[in-house]
HTML snippet that shows the backbone in 3Dmol.js (N, CA, C, O; Angstrom):
<script src="https://3Dmol.org/build/3Dmol-min.js"></script>
<div id="view" style="width:600px;height:400px;position:relative"></div>
<script>
const pdb = `
ATOM      1  N   MET A   1     -10.463 -23.504   2.655  1.00  0.00           N
ATOM      2  CA  MET A   1     -10.813 -23.393   0.905  1.00  0.00           C
ATOM      3  C   MET A   1      -9.942 -24.945   0.554  1.00  0.00           C
ATOM      4  O   MET A   1      -8.863 -25.401   0.932  1.00  0.00           O
ATOM      5  N   ASN A   2     -10.813 -25.341  -0.176  1.00  0.00           N
ATOM      6  CA  ASN A   2     -10.474 -26.875  -0.813  1.00  0.00           C
ATOM      7  C   ASN A   2      -9.522 -26.775  -1.680  1.00  0.00           C
ATOM      8  O   ASN A   2      -9.618 -26.008  -2.639  1.00  0.00           O
ATOM      9  N   ILE A   3      -8.608 -27.433  -1.495  1.00  0.00           N
ATOM     10  CA  ILE A   3      -7.173 -27.747  -2.912  1.00  0.00           C
ATOM     11  C   ILE A   3      -7.590 -27.820  -4.218  1.00  0.00           C
ATOM     12  O   ILE A   3      -7.022 -27.244  -5.146  1.00  0.00           O
ATOM     13  N   ASN A   4      -8.599 -28.534  -4.319  1.00  0.00           N
ATOM     14  CA  ASN A   4      -9.398 -29.165  -5.658  1.00  0.00           C
ATOM     15  C   ASN A   4     -10.180 -27.822  -6.232  1.00  0.00           C
ATOM     16  O   ASN A   4     -10.181 -27.531  -7.428  1.00  0.00           O
ATOM     17  N   TRP A   5     -10.776 -27.127  -5.311  1.00  0.00           N
ATOM     18  CA  TRP A   5     -11.401 -25.943  -5.720  1.00  0.00           C
ATOM     19  C   TRP A   5     -10.592 -24.918  -6.433  1.00  0.00           C
ATOM     20  O   TRP A   5     -10.923 -24.334  -7.465  1.00  0.00           O
ATOM     21  N   ILE A   6      -9.375 -24.756  -5.688  1.00  0.00           N
ATOM     22  CA  ILE A   6      -8.425 -23.736  -6.149  1.00  0.00           C
ATOM     23  C   ILE A   6      -7.701 -24.388  -7.617  1.00  0.00           C
ATOM     24  O   ILE A   6      -7.269 -23.648  -8.502  1.00  0.00           O
ATOM     25  N   ARG A   7      -7.661 -25.754  -7.685  1.00  0.00           N
ATOM     26  CA  ARG A   7      -6.905 -26.394  -8.790  1.00  0.00           C
ATOM     27  C   ARG A   7      -7.847 -25.945  -9.961  1.00  0.00           C
ATOM     28  O   ARG A   7      -7.403 -25.345 -10.940  1.00  0.00           O
ATOM     29  N   GLU A   8      -9.036 -26.235  -9.824  1.00  0.00           N
ATOM     30  CA  GLU A   8     -10.194 -26.063 -10.957  1.00  0.00           C
ATOM     31  C   GLU A   8     -10.405 -24.410 -11.258  1.00  0.00           C
ATOM     32  O   GLU A   8     -10.666 -24.014 -12.394  1.00  0.00           O
ATOM     33  N   ASN A   9     -10.279 -23.616 -10.261  1.00  0.00           N
ATOM     34  CA  ASN A   9     -10.599 -22.300 -10.607  1.00  0.00           C
ATOM     35  C   ASN A   9      -9.302 -21.389 -10.176  1.00  0.00           C
ATOM     36  O   ASN A   9      -9.376 -20.535  -9.292  1.00  0.00           O
ATOM     37  N   GLU A  10      -8.160 -21.667 -10.880  1.00  0.00           N
ATOM     38  CA  GLU A  10      -7.008 -20.976 -10.648  1.00  0.00           C
ATOM     39  C   GLU A  10      -7.343 -19.287 -10.849  1.00  0.00           C
ATOM     40  O   GLU A  10      -7.248 -18.561  -9.859  1.00  0.00           O
ATOM     41  N   LEU A  11      -7.637 -18.858 -11.837  1.00  0.00           N
ATOM     42  CA  LEU A  11      -7.916 -17.482 -11.965  1.00  0.00           C
ATOM     43  C   LEU A  11      -8.631 -16.692 -10.900  1.00  0.00           C
ATOM     44  O   LEU A  11      -8.264 -15.574 -10.538  1.00  0.00           O
ATOM     45  N   LYS A  12      -9.751 -17.384 -10.384  1.00  0.00           N
ATOM     46  CA  LYS A  12     -10.520 -17.002  -9.364  1.00  0.00           C
ATOM     47  C   LYS A  12      -9.777 -17.058  -8.085  1.00  0.00           C
ATOM     48  O   LYS A  12      -9.896 -16.092  -7.332  1.00  0.00           O
ATOM     49  N   ALA A  13      -9.097 -17.956  -7.767  1.00  0.00           N
ATOM     50  CA  ALA A  13      -8.377 -18.238  -6.538  1.00  0.00           C
ATOM     51  C   ALA A  13      -7.255 -17.046  -6.662  1.00  0.00           C
ATOM     52  O   ALA A  13      -7.067 -16.355  -5.661  1.00  0.00           O
ATOM     53  N   ILE A  14      -6.578 -16.807  -7.738  1.00  0.00           N
ATOM     54  CA  ILE A  14      -5.468 -15.646  -7.957  1.00  0.00           C
ATOM     55  C   ILE A  14      -6.181 -14.383  -7.912  1.00  0.00           C
ATOM     56  O   ILE A  14      -5.415 -13.445  -7.687  1.00  0.00           O
ATOM     57  N   LEU A  15      -7.212 -14.103  -8.031  1.00  0.00           N
ATOM     58  CA  LEU A  15      -7.875 -12.829  -8.152  1.00  0.00           C
ATOM     59  C   LEU A  15      -8.455 -12.525  -6.689  1.00  0.00           C
ATOM     60  O   LEU A  15      -8.426 -11.401  -6.187  1.00  0.00           O
ATOM     61  N   GLN A  16      -8.937 -13.556  -6.126  1.00  0.00           N
ATOM     62  CA  GLN A  16      -9.354 -13.585  -4.820  1.00  0.00           C
ATOM     63  C   GLN A  16      -8.345 -13.150  -3.809  1.00  0.00           C
ATOM     64  O   GLN A  16      -8.820 -12.444  -2.919  1.00  0.00           O
ATOM     65  N   PHE A  17      -6.715 -13.470  -3.709  1.00  0.00           N
ATOM     66  CA  PHE A  17      -6.104 -13.262  -3.039  1.00  0.00           C
ATOM     67  C   PHE A  17      -5.424 -11.921  -3.644  1.00  0.00           C
ATOM     68  O   PHE A  17      -5.208 -11.117  -2.737  1.00  0.00           O
ATOM     69  N   SER A  18      -5.080 -11.517  -4.745  1.00  0.00           N
ATOM     70  CA  SER A  18      -4.272 -10.405  -5.256  1.00  0.00           C
ATOM     71  C   SER A  18      -4.992  -9.201  -5.489  1.00  0.00           C
ATOM     72  O   SER A  18      -4.370  -8.155  -5.675  1.00  0.00           O
ATOM     73  N   VAL A  19      -6.392  -9.236  -5.502  1.00  0.00           N
ATOM     74  CA  VAL A  19      -7.160  -7.869  -5.598  1.00  0.00           C
ATOM     75  C   VAL A  19      -7.110  -7.275  -4.200  1.00  0.00           C
ATOM     76  O   VAL A  19      -6.870  -6.072  -4.104  1.00  0.00           O
ATOM     77  N   PRO A  20      -7.269  -7.843  -3.344  1.00  0.00           N
ATOM     78  CA  PRO A  20      -6.987  -7.130  -1.952  1.00  0.00           C
ATOM     79  C   PRO A  20      -5.942  -6.697  -1.552  1.00  0.00           C
ATOM     80  O   PRO A  20      -5.993  -5.762  -0.753  1.00  0.00           O
ATOM     81  N   SER A  21      -4.558  -7.263  -1.995  1.00  0.00           N
ATOM     82  CA  SER A  21      -3.318  -6.846  -1.839  1.00  0.00           C
ATOM     83  C   SER A  21      -2.948  -5.642  -2.764  1.00  0.00           C
ATOM     84  O   SER A  21      -2.068  -4.832  -2.475  1.00  0.00           O
ATOM     85  N   ILE A  22      -3.789  -5.594  -4.036  1.00  0.00           N
ATOM     86  CA  ILE A  22      -3.187  -4.462  -4.908  1.00  0.00           C
ATOM     87  C   ILE A  22      -4.416  -3.275  -4.270  1.00  0.00           C
ATOM     88  O   ILE A  22      -4.088  -2.123  -4.553  1.00  0.00           O
ATOM     89  N   VAL A  23      -5.365  -3.346  -3.702  1.00  0.00           N
ATOM     90  CA  VAL A  23      -6.172  -2.271  -3.156  1.00  0.00           C
ATOM     91  C   VAL A  23      -5.336  -1.950  -1.765  1.00  0.00           C
ATOM     92  O   VAL A  23      -5.477  -0.841  -1.250  1.00  0.00           O
ATOM     93  N   ALA A  24      -4.722  -2.641  -1.341  1.00  0.00           N
ATOM     94  CA  ALA A  24      -4.076  -2.165   0.068  1.00  0.00           C
ATOM     95  C   ALA A  24      -2.674  -1.516  -0.206  1.00  0.00           C
ATOM     96  O   ALA A  24      -2.144  -0.882   0.706  1.00  0.00           O
ATOM     97  N   MET A  25      -1.968  -1.661  -1.579  1.00  0.00           N
ATOM     98  CA  MET A  25      -0.814  -1.033  -2.012  1.00  0.00           C
ATOM     99  C   MET A  25      -1.303  -0.030  -2.536  1.00  0.00           C
ATOM    100  O   MET A  25      -0.554   0.908  -2.265  1.00  0.00           O
ATOM    101  N   LEU A  26      -2.559   0.475  -3.436  1.00  0.00           N
ATOM    102  CA  LEU A  26      -2.723   1.624  -3.606  1.00  0.00           C
ATOM    103  C   LEU A  26      -3.262   2.786  -2.556  1.00  0.00           C
ATOM    104  O   LEU A  26      -3.137   4.001  -2.709  1.00  0.00           O
ATOM    105  N   LEU A  27      -3.919   2.070  -1.405  1.00  0.00           N
ATOM    106  CA  LEU A  27      -4.052   2.960  -0.337  1.00  0.00           C
ATOM    107  C   LEU A  27      -2.967   3.360   0.444  1.00  0.00           C
ATOM    108  O   LEU A  27      -2.894   4.466   0.981  1.00  0.00           O
ATOM    109  N   GLN A  28      -2.029   2.386   0.526  1.00  0.00           N
ATOM    110  CA  GLN A  28      -0.492   2.914   1.174  1.00  0.00           C
ATOM    111  C   GLN A  28       0.119   4.170   0.518  1.00  0.00           C
ATOM    112  O   GLN A  28       0.691   5.071   1.132  1.00  0.00           O
ATOM    113  N   THR A  29      -0.104   4.098  -0.981  1.00  0.00           N
ATOM    114  CA  THR A  29       0.424   5.091  -1.509  1.00  0.00           C
ATOM    115  C   THR A  29      -0.222   6.273  -1.560  1.00  0.00           C
ATOM    116  O   THR A  29       0.425   7.320  -1.584  1.00  0.00           O
ATOM    117  N   ALA A  30      -1.272   6.266  -1.577  1.00  0.00           N
ATOM    118  CA  ALA A  30      -2.178   7.385  -1.266  1.00  0.00           C
ATOM    119  C   ALA A  30      -1.880   8.114   0.179  1.00  0.00           C
ATOM    120  O   ALA A  30      -1.626   9.315   0.275  1.00  0.00           O
ATOM    121  N   ILE A  31      -1.946   7.272   1.204  1.00  0.00           N
ATOM    122  CA  ILE A  31      -1.788   7.930   2.459  1.00  0.00           C
ATOM    123  C   ILE A  31      -0.212   8.369   2.435  1.00  0.00           C
ATOM    124  O   ILE A  31       0.001   9.377   3.108  1.00  0.00           O
ATOM    125  N   THR A  32       0.729   7.908   1.905  1.00  0.00           N
ATOM    126  CA  THR A  32       2.461   8.605   1.693  1.00  0.00           C
ATOM    127  C   THR A  32       1.913   9.925   0.866  1.00  0.00           C
ATOM    128  O   THR A  32       2.256  10.993   1.374  1.00  0.00           O
ATOM    129  N   ILE A  33       1.243   9.999  -0.139  1.00  0.00           N
ATOM    130  CA  ILE A  33       1.351  10.986  -1.084  1.00  0.00           C
ATOM    131  C   ILE A  33       0.787  12.227  -0.095  1.00  0.00           C
ATOM    132  O   ILE A  33       1.262  13.361  -0.031  1.00  0.00           O
ATOM    133  N   THR A  34      -0.239  11.752   0.577  1.00  0.00           N
ATOM    134  CA  THR A  34      -1.085  12.912   1.488  1.00  0.00           C
ATOM    135  C   THR A  34      -0.344  13.191   2.417  1.00  0.00           C
ATOM    136  O   THR A  34      -0.292  14.395   2.666  1.00  0.00           O
ATOM    137  N   ASP A  35       0.539  12.230   3.324  1.00  0.00           N
ATOM    138  CA  ASP A  35       1.366  12.457   4.445  1.00  0.00           C
ATOM    139  C   ASP A  35       2.301  13.280   3.813  1.00  0.00           C
ATOM    140  O   ASP A  35       2.679  14.150   4.598  1.00  0.00           O
ATOM    141  N   GLY A  36       2.856  13.367   2.658  1.00  0.00           N
ATOM    142  CA  GLY A  36       3.958  14.379   2.114  1.00  0.00           C
ATOM    143  C   GLY A  36       3.307  15.485   1.644  1.00  0.00           C
ATOM    144  O   GLY A  36       4.109  16.416   1.570  1.00  0.00           O
ATOM    145  N   TYR A  37       2.162  15.808   1.280  1.00  0.00           N
ATOM    146  CA  TYR A  37       1.886  17.007   0.714  1.00  0.00           C
ATOM    147  C   TYR A  37       1.484  17.869   2.088  1.00  0.00           C
ATOM    148  O   TYR A  37       1.889  19.030   2.155  1.00  0.00           O
ATOM    149  N   PHE A  38       0.588  17.246   3.327  1.00  0.00           N
ATOM    150  CA  PHE A  38       0.638  17.962   4.374  1.00  0.00           C
ATOM    151  C   PHE A  38       2.006  18.308   5.103  1.00  0.00           C
ATOM    152  O   PHE A  38       2.373  19.468   5.294  1.00  0.00           O
ATOM    153  N   THR A  39       2.575  17.418   5.410  1.00  0.00           N
ATOM    154  CA  THR A  39       3.651  17.804   6.102  1.00  0.00           C
ATOM    155  C   THR A  39       4.981  18.731   5.309  1.00  0.00           C
ATOM    156  O   THR A  39       5.949  19.240   5.873  1.00  0.00           O
ATOM    157  N   GLY A  40       4.673  18.743   3.946  1.00  0.00           N
ATOM    158  CA  GLY A  40       5.572  19.803   2.878  1.00  0.00           C
ATOM    159  C   GLY A  40       5.048  20.989   3.094  1.00  0.00           C
ATOM    160  O   GLY A  40       5.799  21.953   3.246  1.00  0.00           O
ATOM    161  N   ASN A  41       3.721  21.125   3.145  1.00  0.00           N
ATOM    162  CA  ASN A  41       3.174  22.484   3.258  1.00  0.00           C
ATOM    163  C   ASN A  41       3.048  23.010   4.764  1.00  0.00           C
ATOM    164  O   ASN A  41       3.398  24.169   4.983  1.00  0.00           O
ATOM    165  N   PHE A  42       2.733  22.493   5.450  1.00  0.00           N
ATOM    166  CA  PHE A  42       2.531  22.875   6.873  1.00  0.00           C
ATOM    167  C   PHE A  42       3.597  22.723   7.731  1.00  0.00           C
ATOM    168  O   PHE A  42       3.517  23.422   8.741  1.00  0.00           O
ATOM    169  N   VAL A  43       4.630  21.979   7.632  1.00  0.00           N
ATOM    170  CA  VAL A  43       5.724  21.539   8.684  1.00  0.00           C
ATOM    171  C   VAL A  43       7.089  22.154   8.044  1.00  0.00           C
ATOM    172  O   VAL A  43       8.032  22.622   8.683  1.00  0.00           O
ATOM    173  N   GLY A  44       6.982  22.052   6.770  1.00  0.00           N
ATOM    174  CA  GLY A  44       8.310  22.552   6.225  1.00  0.00           C
ATOM    175  C   GLY A  44       9.124  21.495   5.563  1.00  0.00           C
ATOM    176  O   GLY A  44       8.786  20.325   5.383  1.00  0.00           O
ATOM    177  N   GLU A  45      10.463  22.176   5.159  1.00  0.00           N
ATOM    178  CA  GLU A  45      11.316  21.104   4.324  1.00  0.00           C
ATOM    179  C   GLU A  45      11.936  20.366   5.224  1.00  0.00           C
ATOM    180  O   GLU A  45      12.579  19.481   4.660  1.00  0.00           O
ATOM    181  N   GLU A  46      12.048  20.331   6.609  1.00  0.00           N
ATOM    182  CA  GLU A  46      12.804  19.812   7.159  1.00  0.00           C
ATOM    183  C   GLU A  46      11.980  18.418   7.844  1.00  0.00           C
ATOM    184  O   GLU A  46      12.454  17.322   8.147  1.00  0.00           O
ATOM    185  N   GLY A  47      10.778  18.852   7.937  1.00  0.00           N
ATOM    186  CA  GLY A  47       9.635  17.636   8.523  1.00  0.00           C
ATOM    187  C   GLY A  47       9.693  16.739   7.311  1.00  0.00           C
ATOM    188  O   GLY A  47       9.786  15.525   7.490  1.00  0.00           O
ATOM    189  N   TYR A  48       9.635  17.341   5.844  1.00  0.00           N
ATOM    190  CA  TYR A  48       9.285  16.087   4.649  1.00  0.00           C
ATOM    191  C   TYR A  48      10.323  15.375   4.835  1.00  0.00           C
ATOM    192  O   TYR A  48      10.138  14.161   4.928  1.00  0.00           O
ATOM    193  N   MET A  49      11.807  15.939   4.953  1.00  0.00           N
ATOM    194  CA  MET A  49      12.857  15.103   4.872  1.00  0.00           C
ATOM    195  C   MET A  49      12.844  14.199   5.950  1.00  0.00           C
ATOM    196  O   MET A  49      12.974  13.027   5.598  1.00  0.00           O
ATOM    197  N   GLU A  50      12.711  14.417   7.310  1.00  0.00           N
ATOM    198  CA  GLU A  50      12.576  13.320   8.111  1.00  0.00           C
ATOM    199  C   GLU A  50      11.347  12.189   7.970  1.00  0.00           C
ATOM    200  O   GLU A  50      11.339  11.106   8.556  1.00  0.00           O
ATOM    201  N   ILE A  51      10.402  12.641   7.139  1.00  0.00           N
ATOM    202  CA  ILE A  51       9.511  11.783   6.921  1.00  0.00           C
ATOM    203  C   ILE A  51      10.150  10.612   5.766  1.00  0.00           C
ATOM    204  O   ILE A  51       9.808   9.429   5.794  1.00  0.00           O
ATOM    205  N   ASP A  52      11.026  11.119   4.872  1.00  0.00           N
ATOM    206  CA  ASP A  52      11.743  10.196   3.958  1.00  0.00           C
ATOM    207  C   ASP A  52      12.686   9.458   4.621  1.00  0.00           C
ATOM    208  O   ASP A  52      12.899   8.297   4.272  1.00  0.00           O
ATOM    209  N   ILE A  53      13.211   9.904   5.418  1.00  0.00           N
ATOM    210  CA  ILE A  53      14.187   9.067   6.022  1.00  0.00           C
ATOM    211  C   ILE A  53      13.813   8.123   6.729  1.00  0.00           C
ATOM    212  O   ILE A  53      14.430   7.061   6.637  1.00  0.00           O
ATOM    213  N   CYS A  54      12.581   8.252   7.731  1.00  0.00           N
ATOM    214  CA  CYS A  54      11.918   7.234   8.466  1.00  0.00           C
ATOM    215  C   CYS A  54      11.007   6.310   8.102  1.00  0.00           C
ATOM    216  O   CYS A  54      10.612   5.353   8.768  1.00  0.00           O
ATOM    217  N   PHE A  55      10.600   6.730   6.705  1.00  0.00           N
ATOM    218  CA  PHE A  55       9.319   5.899   6.109  1.00  0.00           C
ATOM    219  C   PHE A  55       9.786   4.365   5.804  1.00  0.00           C
ATOM    220  O   PHE A  55       8.895   3.516   5.784  1.00  0.00           O
ATOM    221  N   PRO A  56      11.113   3.967   5.569  1.00  0.00           N
ATOM    222  CA  PRO A  56      11.363   2.669   5.504  1.00  0.00           C
ATOM    223  C   PRO A  56      11.370   2.032   6.645  1.00  0.00           C
ATOM    224  O   PRO A  56      11.453   0.804   6.605  1.00  0.00           O
ATOM    225  N   LEU A  57      11.299   2.600   7.713  1.00  0.00           N
ATOM    226  CA  LEU A  57      11.374   2.107   9.327  1.00  0.00           C
ATOM    227  C   LEU A  57       9.809   1.631   9.644  1.00  0.00           C
ATOM    228  O   LEU A  57       9.530   1.029  10.681  1.00  0.00           O
ATOM    229  N   ARG A  58       8.932   1.933   8.743  1.00  0.00           N
ATOM    230  CA  ARG A  58       7.374   1.530   9.218  1.00  0.00           C
ATOM    231  C   ARG A  58       7.526   0.433   9.098  1.00  0.00           C
ATOM    232  O   ARG A  58       6.606  -0.348   9.342  1.00  0.00           O
TER     233      ARG A  58
END
`;
const viewer = $3Dmol.createViewer("view");
viewer.addModel(pdb, "pdb");
viewer.setStyle({}, {cartoon: {color: "spectrum"}});
viewer.zoomTo();
viewer.render();
</script>
């Protein structure tokens, strides 16, 4: 990518890099919510607590 193009099209360059990051964050949130739902319903309360404790280690 050319630095002059970035300077001329700042908004387009920012969106080009930020939109994939936003989509990835939304997908990660959906995965976490789904994981918590299934773990809470099928494994039980203890399994759900273990996921909450281990999640920051991912």
